[in-house]
Backbone bond lengths (Angstrom), bond angles and torsions (degrees), N, CA, C in turn:
res aa  C-N    CA-C-N  psi(-1)  N-CA   C-N-CA  omega(-1)  CA-C   N-CA-C  phi
1 M - - - 1.435 - - 1.523 108.11 -
2 E 1.273 115.37 130.27 1.455 120.53 179.62 1.522 108.84 -95.95
3 T 1.335 115.82 127.74 1.457 121.16 -177.34 1.520 109.10 -130.76
4 P 1.311 117.20 112.26 1.464 118.75 177.77 1.534 110.37 -73.92
5 I 1.334 115.64 126.16 1.466 120.48 178.20 1.518 109.36 -136.58
6 Q 1.311 114.63 155.73 1.460 119.84 176.23 1.517 108.00 -107.77
7 I 1.327 115.42 123.25 1.463 121.72 -179.25 1.518 108.13 -124.01
8 D 1.307 115.60 138.45 1.459 121.70 176.47 1.534 107.98 -54.46
9 Q 1.307 117.76 119.42 1.462 122.42 -175.62 1.526 112.40 -64.57
10 N 1.320 117.57 -34.41 1.469 120.07 177.31 1.524 110.76 -65.54
11 L 1.329 116.23 -41.66 1.455 121.65 178.47 1.527 110.63 -64.32
12 L 1.312 116.16 -44.32 1.459 121.58 179.45 1.534 110.81 -63.72
13 Q 1.307 117.23 -43.37 1.466 121.18 -179.57 1.526 110.92 -65.63
14 E 1.332 117.01 -40.26 1.466 120.17 178.52 1.531 110.49 -63.40
15 A 1.324 116.21 -42.21 1.467 120.19 178.51 1.524 110.70 -64.29
16 L 1.318 117.73 -41.20 1.465 121.32 177.37 1.528 111.03 -62.92
17 N 1.322 116.81 -40.42 1.465 120.99 179.46 1.528 111.94 -64.69
18 L 1.326 116.70 -33.55 1.457 121.44 -178.78 1.527 113.16 -82.98
19 S 1.307 116.17 -12.63 1.465 120.03 -175.07 1.526 110.90 -108.33
20 N 1.327 114.29 178.89 1.461 120.97 174.96 1.518 111.39 -100.43
21 Y 1.307 116.95 7.32 1.463 120.91 -177.85 1.519 110.28 -84.97
22 T 1.315 115.36 144.37 1.464 119.93 -177.99 1.520 112.28 -102.56
23 T 1.344 116.50 -14.19 1.468 118.83 179.61 1.521 109.84 -124.96
24 A 1.306 114.88 153.33 1.460 120.57 178.53 1.525 110.21 -65.55
25 T 1.313 117.02 -36.86 1.463 120.52 -179.87 1.525 111.02 -61.33
26 A 1.318 117.67 -46.86 1.459 121.51 179.35 1.525 110.73 -62.72
27 L 1.322 116.26 -41.38 1.462 121.16 178.94 1.527 110.84 -62.80
28 I 1.306 117.73 -46.69 1.462 121.79 -178.06 1.528 110.78 -65.26
29 E 1.323 117.51 -41.08 1.466 120.45 177.60 1.523 110.80 -63.19
30 A 1.323 117.83 -43.85 1.462 121.29 178.71 1.526 110.52 -63.74
31 T 1.313 115.98 -39.94 1.461 120.97 179.28 1.521 110.80 -63.74
32 L 1.315 117.04 -41.44 1.462 120.70 177.57 1.525 111.27 -64.51
33 H 1.327 117.36 -40.25 1.467 120.62 177.04 1.530 110.44 -61.33
34 E 1.326 117.04 -44.80 1.460 121.02 179.01 1.520 111.29 -63.75
35 Y 1.320 117.18 -40.69 1.463 121.60 179.25 1.528 110.29 -62.23
36 I 1.331 116.33 -46.00 1.466 120.93 -179.57 1.526 110.28 -62.74
37 Q 1.323 117.16 -45.03 1.461 121.10 179.00 1.525 110.66 -60.40
38 H 1.312 117.04 -43.80 1.465 121.85 -179.74 1.524 110.87 -62.63
39 R 1.327 117.51 -44.60 1.464 121.02 -179.63 1.524 111.09 -64.61
40 K 1.332 117.51 -37.68 1.460 120.56 177.45 1.523 110.45 -65.79
41 Q 1.322 117.13 -39.01 1.459 120.77 177.91 1.523 110.83 -64.12
42 L 1.321 117.01 -39.46 1.465 120.39 178.02 1.521 110.77 -63.19
43 K 1.323 117.37 -39.13 1.459 120.71 178.18 1.526 110.82 -63.84
44 I 1.324 117.11 -38.74 1.464 120.57 177.91 1.526 110.11 -65.64
45 L 1.326 116.77 -41.41 1.462 120.22 179.54 1.523 111.84 -61.75
46 E 1.322 117.03 -31.32 1.464 121.01 178.42 1.528 111.44 -64.18
47 L 1.329 117.78 -23.17 1.460 121.62 -178.55 1.528 113.19 -78.53
48 F 1.330 117.41 -20.51 1.458 119.64 -178.76 1.523 110.42 -57.86
49 G 1.315 114.19 130.50 1.455 120.23 179.32 1.514 113.85 85.39
50 T 1.317 118.50 -1.20 1.462 120.15 -178.29 1.518 112.16 -100.76
51 I 1.323 117.93 -9.21 1.460 121.44 -179.50 1.519 108.21 -105.24
52 N 1.313 115.70 123.57 1.458 120.66 179.95 1.519 109.24 -103.90
53 Y 1.317 115.97 124.48 1.452 121.91 178.30 1.523 109.21 -99.05
54 E 1.322 115.62 155.77 1.455 120.52 174.85 1.524 108.00 -68.53
55 E 1.318 115.85 144.27 1.467 121.14 -176.69 1.527 112.35 -58.34
56 D 1.331 117.82 -35.11 1.457 120.79 -175.92 1.531 112.83 -93.77
57 Y 1.327 118.29 11.80 1.463 122.23 -179.91 1.527 109.46 -68.11
58 N 1.329 117.39 129.04 1.462 122.64 -178.44 1.530 108.34 -107.84
59 Y 1.310 116.85 93.87 1.455 121.06 -177.83 1.530 112.63 -66.92
60 K 1.326 117.14 -25.12 1.465 120.47 -179.73 1.527 111.35 -71.98
61 Q 1.309 117.38 -21.87 1.456 121.16 -179.90 1.534 110.59 -60.69
62 Q 1.318 118.11 -33.55 1.459 123.08 179.34 1.530 112.23 -66.77
63 R 1.321 117.18 -22.22 1.467 122.12 -175.28 1.528 113.49 -85.71
64 Q 1.315 117.62 -10.92 1.448 120.34 -176.18 1.526 110.77 -65.83
65 V 1.325 115.13 135.70 1.464 121.41 179.34 1.511 107.74 -81.72
66 V 1.307 115.28 132.25 1.468 119.69 -178.92 1.504 110.85 -92.55
């Protein structure tokens, strides 16, 4: 999908200089991938402490080789 956007050229050039990407398109796609990954990680972190396990649950039992 082609989406016309206006990006500050100084910001774009600085990002290109700091990266290994040679085109703005490659840089923007990589940046979007990183953003998505980061947001997914934040959602996972929100789950910490929200799952209650039974006191006698043996998580190591799942690791045994059959």
